[in-house]
C-alpha positions as CSV (number, residue, x, y, z in Angstrom):
1,M,-172.9,-59.3,53.1
2,I,-172.7,-55.7,51.8
3,S,-173.6,-55.0,48.3
4,Y,-172.5,-52.0,46.2
5,K,-173.8,-51.2,42.7
6,T,-170.9,-50.0,40.6
7,N,-170.9,-47.1,38.1
8,G,-168.8,-46.8,35.1
9,T,-166.9,-50.1,35.3
10,C,-167.1,-53.6,33.9
11,A,-168.0,-55.1,37.2
12,K,-171.5,-54.5,38.0
13,E,-171.5,-55.1,41.7
14,I,-169.2,-55.5,44.6
15,K,-170.0,-57.7,47.6
16,F,-168.1,-57.6,50.8
17,E,-168.1,-58.1,54.5
18,V,-166.5,-56.0,57.3
19,N,-165.5,-57.4,60.5
20,G,-164.5,-54.7,63.0
21,D,-162.6,-52.4,60.6
22,K,-161.2,-55.4,58.5
23,V,-162.5,-56.2,54.9
24,N,-163.2,-59.8,54.0
25,N,-164.9,-62.0,51.5
26,V,-164.9,-59.5,48.7
27,E,-166.5,-60.6,45.4
28,F,-166.8,-58.6,42.2
29,V,-169.7,-59.5,39.9
30,S,-168.6,-59.4,36.2
31,G,-165.5,-57.6,35.1
32,C,-162.0,-59.0,34.3
33,P,-161.8,-62.2,36.4
34,G,-158.0,-62.6,36.8
35,N,-157.5,-58.9,38.0
36,L,-160.5,-58.9,40.2
37,L,-159.5,-62.3,41.9
38,G,-156.1,-60.6,42.6
39,I,-157.8,-57.6,44.2
40,Q,-159.9,-59.8,46.3
41,A,-156.9,-61.9,47.6
42,L,-154.8,-58.7,48.2
43,V,-157.4,-56.8,50.4
44,N,-158.7,-59.7,52.4
45,G,-157.8,-58.7,56.1
46,L,-156.8,-55.1,55.3
47,T,-158.4,-52.3,57.2
48,I,-161.1,-50.2,55.5
49,D,-158.8,-47.2,55.5
50,E,-155.8,-49.1,54.0
51,V,-158.0,-50.3,51.0
52,I,-159.4,-46.8,50.5
53,S,-155.9,-45.2,50.5
54,K,-154.4,-47.8,48.0
55,F,-157.5,-47.8,45.6
56,E,-159.0,-44.3,45.6
57,G,-158.6,-42.4,42.5
58,I,-157.4,-45.3,40.2
59,S,-158.7,-44.8,36.7
60,C,-159.1,-47.6,34.0
61,N,-158.5,-47.1,30.4
62,G,-159.3,-43.4,30.2
63,R,-162.3,-43.7,32.5
64,P,-162.5,-41.5,35.6
65,T,-163.0,-44.6,37.8
66,S,-162.0,-48.3,38.0
67,C,-163.1,-51.4,39.9
68,P,-160.6,-50.6,42.7
69,D,-161.7,-47.0,42.8
70,Q,-165.4,-48.2,42.9
71,F,-164.5,-50.5,45.8
72,A,-162.9,-47.5,47.7
73,R,-166.1,-45.5,47.1
74,A,-168.2,-48.5,48.4
75,L,-166.0,-48.5,51.4
76,K,-166.3,-44.8,52.0
77,E,-170.1,-45.0,51.7
78,Y,-170.0,-47.8,54.2
79,K,-168.1,-45.7,56.6
80,L,-170.7,-42.9,56.4
81,K,-173.5,-45.3,57.4
82,I,-171.8,-46.8,60.5
């Protein structure tokens, strides 16, 4: 399980697994439960690049980032390490 500490969002951490290039078992710690459960269900089985392209740059309530954007950042950071 990979863990990413978020910055500037209600969710404090994102945990996820990557199998090959597919994202699985995403879990947001804290944040808006309904929305984040929806995100978890939608991204399960998508490729890393699909998730990044859909979520990168999304803002939340006037903030320069959001939980989806933070997840895209986590995945980009993961790609740099592999």
